[in-house]
C-alpha positions as CSV (number, residue, x, y, z in Angstrom):
1,M,9.3,-3.0,-14.3
2,F,10.5,-4.5,-11.0
3,P,11.3,-8.2,-10.7
4,D,9.2,-10.4,-8.4
5,P,10.2,-9.2,-4.8
6,R,10.7,-12.9,-3.8
7,E,13.7,-13.0,-6.2
8,A,15.8,-10.7,-3.9
9,T,19.2,-11.9,-2.6
10,E,19.7,-13.2,1.0
11,D,20.3,-9.7,2.2
12,G,17.2,-8.4,0.5
13,L,18.8,-6.6,-2.5
14,L,16.4,-7.0,-5.5
15,C,17.8,-4.8,-8.3
16,I,20.1,-1.9,-9.0
17,G,19.6,1.3,-10.9
18,G,16.5,3.1,-12.3
19,A,14.9,6.4,-11.6
20,L,13.8,7.9,-8.4
21,D,10.7,9.4,-9.8
22,V,7.0,9.3,-8.8
23,P,5.9,6.4,-11.2
24,T,8.9,4.2,-10.1
25,L,8.4,4.8,-6.4
26,L,4.6,4.2,-6.8
27,Q,5.3,0.9,-8.5
28,A,8.0,-0.1,-6.0
29,Y,5.9,0.5,-2.9
30,S,2.9,-1.3,-4.4
31,K,5.0,-4.4,-4.7
32,G,6.6,-4.1,-1.2
33,I,9.9,-2.8,-2.5
34,F,11.7,0.3,-1.3
35,P,14.9,2.2,-2.2
36,W,17.8,2.2,0.2
37,P,20.6,4.3,-1.4
38,Q,24.2,4.2,-0.3
39,E,26.6,6.9,-1.1
40,G,29.0,5.9,-3.9
41,Y,26.8,3.1,-5.2
42,P,24.1,3.0,-7.9
43,L,20.5,3.2,-6.6
44,L,19.6,0.0,-4.7
45,W,16.1,-1.5,-4.3
46,F,15.3,-3.9,-1.5
47,S,12.7,-6.5,-0.6
48,P,14.2,-7.9,2.7
49,P,13.6,-11.5,3.7
50,Q,12.4,-10.2,7.2
51,R,10.2,-7.1,7.3
52,G,9.6,-4.9,10.4
53,I,6.0,-4.2,11.3
54,L,3.8,-2.9,14.1
55,D,0.6,-4.7,14.7
56,F,-1.7,-2.1,16.3
57,S,-3.4,-4.8,18.4
58,E,0.0,-5.7,19.9
59,I,1.4,-2.2,20.7
60,H,2.9,-1.8,24.2
61,L,2.8,1.7,25.7
62,S,4.6,2.1,29.0
63,R,3.1,4.0,31.9
64,T,5.8,6.6,31.5
65,F,5.0,7.2,27.9
66,L,1.3,7.4,28.6
67,R,2.0,10.1,31.2
68,D,4.0,11.9,28.6
69,V,1.0,11.7,26.2
70,K,-1.3,13.0,28.9
71,K,0.8,16.1,29.8
72,C,1.9,16.8,26.2
73,D,1.3,20.5,25.2
74,L,2.9,20.3,21.7
75,Q,0.9,21.2,18.6
76,F,0.6,18.6,15.9
77,T,-0.1,18.9,12.2
78,F,-0.3,16.8,9.1
79,N,1.6,17.7,5.9
80,K,2.4,21.2,6.9
81,S,6.1,21.1,6.5
82,F,7.0,17.9,4.7
83,A,10.2,19.3,3.2
84,K,11.5,20.5,6.6
85,V,10.7,17.1,8.2
86,I,12.6,15.0,5.6
87,R,15.5,17.4,5.6
88,A,15.7,17.3,9.3
89,C,15.6,13.5,9.2
90,S,18.5,13.5,6.9
91,Q,20.6,15.6,9.2
92,I,20.0,13.9,12.6
93,P,22.9,11.6,13.7
94,R,21.7,8.2,14.9
95,S,23.5,5.8,17.2
96,H,22.6,2.7,15.1
97,E,23.5,4.2,11.8
98,T,26.6,5.6,10.1
99,G,26.0,8.4,7.7
100,T,22.5,8.7,6.2
101,W,20.6,7.0,3.4
102,I,18.4,10.1,3.0
103,L,20.7,11.5,0.3
104,P,19.8,14.8,-1.6
105,E,18.3,12.8,-4.4
106,M,16.1,11.0,-2.0
107,V,15.0,14.3,-0.4
108,N,14.0,15.7,-3.8
109,A,12.3,12.5,-4.9
110,Y,10.2,12.2,-1.8
111,I,9.2,15.9,-1.9
112,A,7.9,15.1,-5.4
113,F,6.2,12.0,-4.1
114,H,4.6,14.1,-1.3
115,K,3.3,16.7,-3.9
116,A,1.8,13.8,-5.8
117,G,-0.1,12.8,-2.7
118,H,1.7,9.6,-1.7
119,A,4.2,10.7,1.0
120,H,3.0,12.3,4.2
121,S,4.4,14.0,7.3
122,I,3.3,14.6,10.8
123,E,4.9,17.6,12.6
124,A,5.3,18.5,16.3
125,W,5.5,22.3,17.1
126,R,6.5,24.3,20.1
127,D,5.6,28.0,19.9
128,G,5.7,27.9,16.1
129,E,9.1,26.0,16.0
130,L,9.3,22.6,14.5
131,V,10.7,20.3,17.2
132,G,9.9,16.8,15.9
133,G,8.4,15.0,13.0
134,L,7.9,11.8,11.0
135,Y,7.4,11.1,7.3
136,G,6.3,8.0,5.5
137,V,4.6,6.7,2.4
138,Y,1.0,5.5,1.9
139,V,0.6,3.3,-1.2
140,A,-1.6,0.3,-1.9
141,G,-3.3,0.4,1.5
142,V,-0.1,0.3,3.6
143,F,1.6,3.1,5.5
144,S,5.4,2.7,5.5
145,G,7.2,4.7,8.1
146,E,10.4,6.0,6.7
147,S,12.2,8.2,9.2
148,M,11.7,10.6,12.1
149,F,13.6,13.2,14.1
150,Y,13.4,15.3,17.2
151,T,15.0,18.3,18.8
152,E,12.8,18.1,21.9
153,S,12.7,14.9,23.9
154,N,9.8,12.5,23.1
155,S,8.4,14.7,20.2
156,S,9.1,12.1,17.5
157,K,7.7,9.3,19.7
158,L,4.5,11.4,20.1
159,C,4.4,11.9,16.4
160,L,4.5,8.2,15.8
161,Y,1.8,7.6,18.5
162,K,-0.4,10.2,16.9
163,M,0.1,8.7,13.4
164,I,-0.7,5.2,14.8
165,L,-4.0,6.6,16.3
166,H,-4.9,8.2,13.0
167,L,-4.2,5.1,11.0
168,K,-6.3,3.0,13.4
169,N,-9.1,5.5,13.1
170,K,-8.9,5.0,9.3
171,G,-9.3,1.3,9.7
172,L,-5.7,0.2,9.2
173,Q,-4.5,-2.6,11.5
174,W,-0.7,-2.4,11.1
175,L,2.2,-0.2,10.1
176,D,5.2,-1.1,7.9
177,T,8.4,-0.1,9.7
178,Q,10.8,-1.8,7.3
179,M,13.3,-2.4,10.1
180,V,12.8,-2.9,13.8
181,T,14.6,-0.1,15.5
182,P,15.0,0.0,19.3
183,L,12.0,2.3,19.6
184,V,9.9,0.1,17.4
185,E,10.9,-2.9,19.4
186,K,9.9,-1.2,22.7
187,L,6.5,-0.5,21.1
188,G,6.0,-4.2,20.2
189,G,7.4,-4.2,16.7
190,K,8.5,-7.5,15.2
191,Y,9.9,-9.0,12.1
192,I,7.7,-11.1,9.8
193,S,8.7,-13.1,6.7
194,R,8.7,-11.5,3.2
195,D,6.0,-13.9,2.2
196,E,3.7,-12.9,5.1
197,F,4.4,-9.2,4.4
198,L,3.4,-9.6,0.7
199,D,0.3,-11.5,1.7
200,R,-0.6,-8.7,4.1
201,L,0.1,-6.2,1.3
202,K,-2.2,-8.0,-1.1
203,L,-5.0,-8.0,1.5
204,A,-4.5,-4.3,2.3
205,Q,-4.8,-3.5,-1.4
206,K,-8.3,-4.9,-1.3
207,T,-9.6,-3.6,2.0
208,S,-7.8,-0.3,3.0
209,P,-9.0,3.2,2.1
210,T,-7.4,5.0,-0.8
211,V,-6.8,8.2,1.1
212,I,-5.7,8.4,4.7
213,I,-4.9,12.1,5.2
214,K,-7.2,14.7,3.7
215,A,-6.3,18.3,3.1
216,G,-6.6,20.2,6.4
217,E,-7.0,17.1,8.5
218,T,-5.3,17.3,11.9
219,P,-3.9,14.5,14.1
220,P,-6.1,13.1,16.9
């Protein structure tokens, strides 16, 4: 049982230890809590004082990006290769990060979470080859974007764009990004307070659909 997320420390650390299994992850996300492992430390759970989100009504798409969308000839799928996507995300070096928080235990845990129907991926393909992707978690009416990767320029951005369109079509109004990365900031992402995030989460639990990606469904 997790503590009240408002009891987290100034840097957002709420508690230490526990299992990375489906019931624990389900309970964590339903309370606005997420794991953020660091190699050499016990499992860490966070509820940050400032939470990154994307309000769909405030998204900014540059003319250049819209041109990329129009001329895109990639193929997109949902949940076709979740394991490949999360493993690729764990291996891609990032300029704003040192190392990776997607450790092997996280990969295994989220593959199990995916099989249980709570974690989802969107993939970008070029001639049958996976060239980009994004994975996230949908629990309690909120989609939380976890990580993405690309081997072809713009493919991960296009995956994010396609996921946003899909979530909007399902009636969702915002996306939990946890942190505001440079890409999220360019799209109009912002930080809100923990209290506001938890209020949004409570509302989403009452109003959002229980399922957002059905078997065989394809991105818009």
